[in-house]
C-alpha positions in Angstrom: 16.7 -22.5 15.4 18.0 -19.3 17.2 19.1 -20.2 20.7 20.6 -17.6 22.6 20.9 -19.6 25.9 21.4 -23.0 25.7 19.7 -23.4 29.6 16.3 -22.8 27.8 16.9 -25.8 25.7 17.6 -29.2 27.0 16.9 -32.8 27.2 14.2 -32.2 29.8 12.0 -29.7 28.2 8.9 -31.0 26.6 8.1 -31.1 22.7 5.6 -32.3 20.0 5.3 -32.5 16.6 2.8 -31.4 14.0 2.5 -32.1 10.2 -1.0 -32.3 8.1 0.9 -34.7 5.4 2.1 -38.4 4.6 5.3 -38.6 2.8 5.0 -40.9 -0.5 7.5 -42.6 -2.8 8.4 -39.8 -4.5 8.9 -37.5 -1.1 11.3 -39.9 0.2 12.9 -39.8 -3.5 13.4 -36.4 -2.6 14.6 -36.2 0.4 17.6 -38.9 -0.6 18.3 -37.3 -3.7 18.0 -33.7 -3.4 17.8 -32.4 -0.2 20.2 -34.9 1.4 23.2 -33.8 -0.6 22.4 -30.5 0.3 22.1 -30.2 4.3 23.5 -33.8 5.2 22.5 -37.3 6.2 22.0 -36.4 10.0 19.8 -33.3 9.3 17.5 -35.6 7.0 17.7 -38.8 9.6 16.2 -35.7 12.4 13.6 -35.0 10.0 12.6 -38.7 9.8 12.9 -39.0 13.5 10.6 -36.4 14.0 8.1 -37.5 11.6 7.8 -41.1 13.1 6.6 -39.2 16.5 3.1 -39.4 14.8 1.8 -42.3 13.0 1.9 -42.4 8.9 -1.9 -43.0 9.1 -2.8 -39.8 10.9 -2.0 -36.1 10.9 -1.9 -33.6 13.4 -0.3 -33.3 16.9 2.1 -36.1 18.4 1.9 -36.3 22.4 3.9 -34.4 24.5 7.3 -36.0 25.1 10.8 -35.0 26.5 13.5 -34.0 24.3 15.5 -36.8 26.2 13.7 -39.2 23.5 15.3 -37.3 20.4 18.4 -37.3 21.8 18.1 -41.3 22.6 17.2 -41.8 19.2 19.4 -39.9 17.3 22.5 -41.2 19.6 23.4 -37.7 20.8 25.2 -37.3 24.0 23.0 -35.3 26.9 25.0 -31.9 27.4 26.0 -28.8 25.3 27.6 -30.4 22.7 24.5 -32.6 21.6 22.3 -29.8 22.2 24.6 -27.4 19.9 24.3 -30.2 17.6 20.9 -30.6 17.5 20.2 -26.7 17.0 22.8 -26.8 13.9 21.1 -29.6 12.2 17.3 -28.6 13.1 18.7 -24.9 11.6 19.6 -26.9 8.2 15.8 -27.9 8.1 14.4 -24.9 8.5 16.8 -23.0 6.0 15.4 -25.3 3.3 11.7 -25.1 4.5 11.3 -28.5 6.1 11.1 -27.4 9.4 9.5 -24.9 11.7 10.3 -24.4 15.1 8.1 -22.3 17.8 8.7 -22.0 21.6 5.5 -21.8 23.6 5.8 -20.5 27.3 3.7 -22.4 29.8 3.2 -20.1 32.7 2.0 -22.9 35.3 5.0 -24.4 34.8 7.2 -21.3 34.2 8.8 -23.3 31.2 8.9 -23.7 27.2 7.6 -26.3 25.0 8.8 -27.0 21.7 6.8 -27.1 18.7 8.4 -28.8 15.6 5.9 -28.4 12.5 7.0 -30.3 9.7 6.6 -29.5 6.0 6.3 -31.6 3.0 9.1 -31.8 0.7 8.8 -30.1 -2.7 7.7 -31.8 -5.7 10.0 -31.8 -8.4 8.4 -29.4 -10.3 8.5 -26.8 -7.8 11.8 -27.5 -6.4 13.3 -26.5 -9.6 11.5 -23.2 -9.8 13.5 -22.3 -6.5 16.3 -20.9 -7.7 18.2 -20.3 -4.5 17.5 -24.3 -4.0 19.0 -24.9 -6.8 22.2 -23.0 -6.9 22.5 -24.4 -3.5 22.3 -28.2 -4.8 24.7 -27.3 -7.7 27.3 -26.0 -4.9 27.3 -29.3 -3.6 26.8 -31.8 -6.4 27.6 -29.7 -9.7 26.1 -28.5 -12.5 26.0 -31.8 -14.3 24.5 -34.0 -11.4 21.3 -31.3 -11.1 20.7 -31.5 -15.1 20.7 -35.5 -14.4 18.7 -35.4 -11.3 16.1 -33.2 -13.1 15.6 -35.6 -16.3 15.6 -38.4 -14.0 12.4 -37.0 -11.6 10.9 -34.8 -14.1 9.0 -37.0 -17.1 8.8 -34.8 -19.9 5.7 -34.8 -22.3 6.2 -37.0 -25.2 6.7 -35.2 -28.6 4.2 -37.1 -30.8 1.5 -34.8 -28.2 3.1 -31.5 -28.0 1.5 -30.2 -31.2 -1.8 -31.4 -30.8 -5.0 -29.8 -30.0 -6.6 -30.5 -26.5 -9.9 -30.9 -25.2 -11.0 -30.8 -21.6 -13.6 -33.9 -21.0 -13.6 -33.8 -17.2 -17.0 -33.9 -15.9 -17.8 -31.4 -13.1 -18.4 -32.1 -9.8 -22.5 -30.8 -9.8 -22.9 -32.5 -12.9 -22.6 -36.0 -11.4 -23.8 -35.3 -7.9 -26.5 -33.7 -6.3 -26.2 -32.5 -2.7 -29.3 -32.3 -0.5 -28.7 -28.6 0.7 -32.3 -28.5 2.9 -31.1 -30.1 5.8 -28.3 -28.0 7.8 -26.2 -29.8 10.4 -25.0 -27.3 12.8 -23.1 -30.0 14.8 -21.4 -30.9 12.2 -20.7 -27.6 10.9 -19.4 -26.4 14.3 -17.4 -29.2 14.7 -15.7 -28.8 11.3 -15.1 -25.0 11.8 -13.4 -25.6 15.4 -11.1 -28.2 13.9 -10.2 -26.0 11.2 -9.7 -22.8 13.4 -7.3 -24.9 15.9 -4.6 -24.6 13.5 -4.4 -22.3 10.7 -1.7 -23.5 8.5 -1.2 -24.0 4.7 1.4 -26.8 5.0 3.9 -24.5 3.3 6.7 -22.7 4.8 7.6 -19.2 3.7 11.7 -19.4 4.0 11.4 -15.6 2.6 9.6 -14.1 5.6 11.0 -11.1 6.9 10.7 -9.4 10.2 12.5 -8.7 13.7 12.6 -11.6 15.7 12.4 -10.9 19.5 16.3 -12.3 20.0 17.4 -9.4 17.4 15.3 -6.9 19.6 16.5 -7.6 22.7 20.1 -8.3 22.0 20.2 -4.3 20.5 18.2 -3.1 23.2 20.2 -1.7 26.3 20.2 -3.2 29.5 20.1 -0.2 31.3 16.9 1.3 29.8 13.4 1.6 31.6 11.8 0.0 29.2 13.8 -3.2 29.4 11.4 -5.3 31.3 8.9 -4.5 28.9 10.7 -5.3 26.0 11.3 -8.6 27.4 7.6 -9.4 27.9 7.1 -9.0 24.0 8.4 -12.8 23.4 5.1 -13.7 25.5 2.8 -11.6 23.4 3.3 -12.2 19.6 0.8 -9.6 19.0 2.9 -6.8 20.1 5.9 -8.5 18.1 3.9 -8.4 14.8 2.9 -4.5 15.4 6.5 -3.2 15.8 7.6 -5.2 12.7 4.5 -3.8 10.8 5.3 -0.1 11.8 9.1 -0.8 11.2 8.2 -1.9 7.4 5.9 0.9 7.1 8.7 3.4 8.0 11.5 1.6 6.3 13.2 1.4 9.9 16.3 -0.7 11.1 16.8 -3.0 13.7 18.7 0.1 15.4 16.2 2.5 15.0 13.2 0.2 16.1 15.2 -0.3 19.2 15.3 3.5 19.6 11.7 4.1 19.3 10.7 1.3 22.0 13.4 2.8 24.5 11.3 6.2 24.4 9.8 6.9 27.4 6.2 7.0 26.7 5.5 3.9 24.1 5.0 1.7 26.9 1.7 2.3 29.8 2.4 1.6 33.4 1.1 -2.0 32.9 3.9 -2.8 29.9 1.6 -2.8 27.2 2.9 -1.1 24.1 1.0 1.9 22.8 0.7 1.1 18.9 -0.6 4.7 18.0 2.1 6.4 19.6 5.0 4.3 18.8 3.6 4.7 14.9 3.1 8.4 15.5 6.9 8.7 16.6 7.7 6.5 13.8 6.4 9.1 11.3 8.3 11.7 12.9 11.5 9.9 12.4 10.8 8.8 8.7 10.0 12.4 8.1 13.1 13.8 9.4 15.2 10.8 7.7 13.5 12.0 4.6 14.2 15.7 4.9 18.0 15.0 5.4 18.5 12.9 2.6 16.7 15.0 0.4 18.8 17.9 1.4 21.7 15.8 0.4 20.5 14.9 -2.6 20.0 18.6 -3.6 23.7 19.4 -2.4 25.4 16.4 -4.5 22.8 17.2 -7.9 24.2 21.0 -7.1 27.5 19.9 -7.8 26.9 17.8 -10.3 25.0 20.9 -12.3 27.4 23.1 -12.0 29.9 20.8 -14.2 26.9 20.7 -16.6 26.2 24.3 -17.1 28.7 24.6 -20.4 26.8 21.3 -21.8 23.1 22.7 -20.9 24.4 26.1 -23.0 24.6 24.3 -26.1 21.6 22.2 -26.2 19.2 23.5 -29.2 16.2 25.6 -28.1 12.5 24.0 -28.3 10.0 25.4 -30.7 6.3 26.2 -29.3 3.2 25.6 -31.2 0.9 28.7 -31.1 -1.7 26.3 -29.6 0.2 26.2 -26.8 0.7 29.8 -26.2 0.2 31.5 -22.6 -1.0 34.9 -22.5 2.1 37.7 -21.4 1.5 39.0 -17.8 1.1 42.4 -17.3 4.8 42.7 -15.5 6.1 41.8 -18.8 4.4 43.9 -21.0 6.4 46.0 -23.5 9.6 44.0 -22.6 8.9 40.9 -24.9 5.9 39.9 -27.2 4.2 36.3 -26.6 6.4 34.7 -28.7 9.4 35.4 -26.9 7.4 35.0 -23.6 6.7 31.2 -24.4 10.1 30.2 -25.7 11.5 31.8 -22.4 9.2 29.6 -20.5 10.1 26.8 -22.7 13.8 27.0 -22.6 14.9 29.0 -19.7 16.2 27.5 -16.3 13.4 28.7 -14.0 15.9 30.3 -11.5 16.2 33.0 -14.6 12.4 32.8 -14.7 11.7 33.5 -10.8 14.6 36.4 -11.0 12.4 38.0 -13.9 9.2 37.4 -12.0 11.1 39.5 -8.6 12.4 42.2 -11.0 12.2 44.8 -8.6 14.3 43.0 -6.1 15.8 39.3 -5.1 13.8 36.1 -4.8 13.2 35.5 -1.4 15.2 32.4 0.2 12.1 30.5 0.9 10.7 30.7 -2.8 14.3 29.6 -4.0 14.0 26.8 -1.0 10.8 25.3 -2.3 11.4 25.7 -5.9 14.7 23.9 -5.5 13.1 21.1 -4.0 10.4 20.6 -6.4 13.4 20.5 -9.0 16.1 18.3 -7.4 13.6 15.8 -4.8 10.4 16.0 -7.0 12.3 15.6 -10.7 9.7 18.2 -11.9 10.9 19.2 -15.5 12.2 22.9 -16.0 9.9 23.6 -18.3 6.8 22.5 -16.2 8.4 24.8 -13.4 8.5 27.7 -15.3 4.7 27.1 -16.2 3.8 26.3 -12.6 5.6 29.9 -12.0 3.6 31.5 -14.6 0.3 29.9 -13.0 1.4 31.0 -9.6 1.3 34.6 -10.7 -1.4 34.4 -13.4 -3.6 33.0 -10.9 -2.7 35.1 -8.2 -1.9 32.6 -5.5 0.0 33.4 -2.8 3.8 32.6 -2.9 3.9 31.2 0.4 5.7 27.2 1.0 2.1 25.4 1.3 0.5 27.1 -1.9 3.3 26.4 -4.3 3.9 23.0 -3.1 0.0 22.3 -3.3 0.3 23.1 -7.1 3.2 21.0 -7.5 2.0 17.6 -5.7 -1.0 18.2 -8.1 1.2 18.5 -11.2 2.9 15.4 -10.0 -0.4 13.3 -9.2 -1.6 14.0 -12.6 2.0 13.0 -14.3 2.1 16.3 -16.2 5.9 16.0 -17.8 5.9 18.1 -20.5 5.4 21.8 -21.6 2.0 21.1 -23.3 0.9 19.2 -20.6 1.4 21.8 -18.4 -0.6 24.6 -20.5 -3.4 22.2 -20.6 -3.4 22.1 -16.8 -3.2 25.9 -16.5 -6.5 26.2 -19.4 -8.3 24.0 -17.2 -7.4 25.4 -14.0 -8.6 29.1 -15.6 -11.9 27.4 -17.2 -13.0 25.9 -13.8 -12.3 29.2 -12.5 -14.7 31.1 -14.9 -17.3 28.5 -14.4 -17.1 28.9 -10.6 -17.8 32.7 -10.9 -20.7 31.9 -13.4 -22.3 29.9 -10.6 -21.4 32.2 -8.0 -23.1 35.6 -10.2 -26.4 33.0 -10.9 -26.5 32.5 -7.0 -26.1 36.0 -6.3 -29.1 36.9 -8.5 -31.4 34.2 -7.4 -30.1 35.0 -3.9 -31.4 38.9 -4.8 -34.4 37.8 -6.2 -35.6 35.6 -3.4 -34.7 38.4 -1.4 -37.0 40.7 -2.8 -39.7 38.6 -2.9 -39.6 37.6 0.5 -39.6 41.4 1.5 -43.0 41.7 -0.8 -44.4 38.5 0.9 -44.1 40.6 4.3 -45.9 43.7 3.2 -50.1 43.3 3.2 -52.1 42.6 0.6 -54.1 45.4 -1.2 -57.7 45.4 -0.6 -59.7 44.7 -3.9 -63.0 46.4 -4.3 -66.0 44.3 -4.4 -69.3 45.5 -6.8 -72.1 45.2 -4.8 -75.4 43.7 -6.6 -77.6 46.8 -8.4 -81.3 46.9 -8.7 -82.8 44.9 -11.1 -84.6 47.0 -13.9 -88.0 46.6 -15.2 -88.9 44.8 -18.4 -89.1 46.7 -21.8 -92.2 46.9 -23.5 -93.6 45.9 -27.1 -93.4 49.3 -28.0 -90.1 50.2 -26.6 -88.4 46.9 -28.4 -90.1 48.0 -31.5 -88.5 51.5 -31.3 -85.0 50.0 -30.7 -85.3 47.9 -33.6 -86.3 50.6 -36.0 -83.7 52.8 -34.6 -81.3 49.8 -35.5 -82.4 49.5 -39.4 -82.1 53.3 -39.5 -78.5 53.3 -38.6 -77.8 50.3 -41.1 -79.3 52.0 -43.9 -82.1 49.4 -44.4 -84.7 52.8 -44.2 
């Protein structure tokens, strides 16, 4: 129990206990044989006194009483010594997961009420799975006693049935019982929902929960700060304390760094409300600054280490490149080396020498060196992959700006490219994608030109088409004319 001021914890303050279980015979055995050797008899007596404030046939909250009742039951003297002893014993219960203490502030009375939430002792199987509890018990009673207690509390499976095959013969619920789901009782559902929502607890206390408590923050916070009053109000605002812990965990802030951010002028409004978005923005800026400083320190340390490894690297054997993974020689290297020599250069040379070859007309700019140094020492990209990255920047005619280089490096890291062959495959995929995009753009341009011509023709007026008028009807032929035509046709056919 974290109590910084004993005037806030006296015999006159009221308390209640909450529990959602009832102790069984095995629980009593665990308390006397396991927990009592670890935390002492008086702590177990305090646990039992709190347990008995509510009938063993009930679960939930006990009536509000003054803590004077607990002091009388435990025969503690009323005063500072008794309070300190009570706090010490309750802290032992909290440390082993049997108790959780909450302080509630009542605005109408301007006073505190203490709530003691009891937790059921762990079953033997669960207890012996928690290494920190076992080690504490071993330190108190010794290794042989721990082994004896394990054998005494946990009954082992008989040897005769260990090697046998098992079959589940249990009957499921819906095979035996049929529920009437046609009738819906809204009153019953509402009552059950309100009962469940009034106390959301799984009955298990997580003794490994991490987060800054209000007491930790206020002890490190400067007294003369303008935000001191606002930070003091956080103890009555658990939502704000949770937001502070979420931001601290997200950006890996220490307690001192968290207090420094809460001391900023703009993280609270005039009414004392915490501006979570602004706090997160400032925490992000701080996180990036710390990250940048740590990366700079790492680069400096690794530079010193690399100077000692230079001779060892020179003795390493060269790696060969298969012809299937050859990259084309850029125009800047034409006449200087063939395709085999160029790929061996990319595979085995340090990236600093490769950069110098690409910037042969002058020295490499400092900005380019800085970004590749970051990629090498902080991003841990392999040397051969960095060389392929340099080739890709040049061959793809990309900008040598920091953002362009870092974008490609981030893509290589995200795709987990760690070998020369994978990097060559990446370059070829990019080239193929660029060719397909160019083909699509060309096809789109042709379609655009065709549609433009078509629209232009559509704007013109349609040509006029002449219509053949109906001519005069000729007179019918006579019989003599028809016979003459037939004779003429026979003559032409050679039949006459």
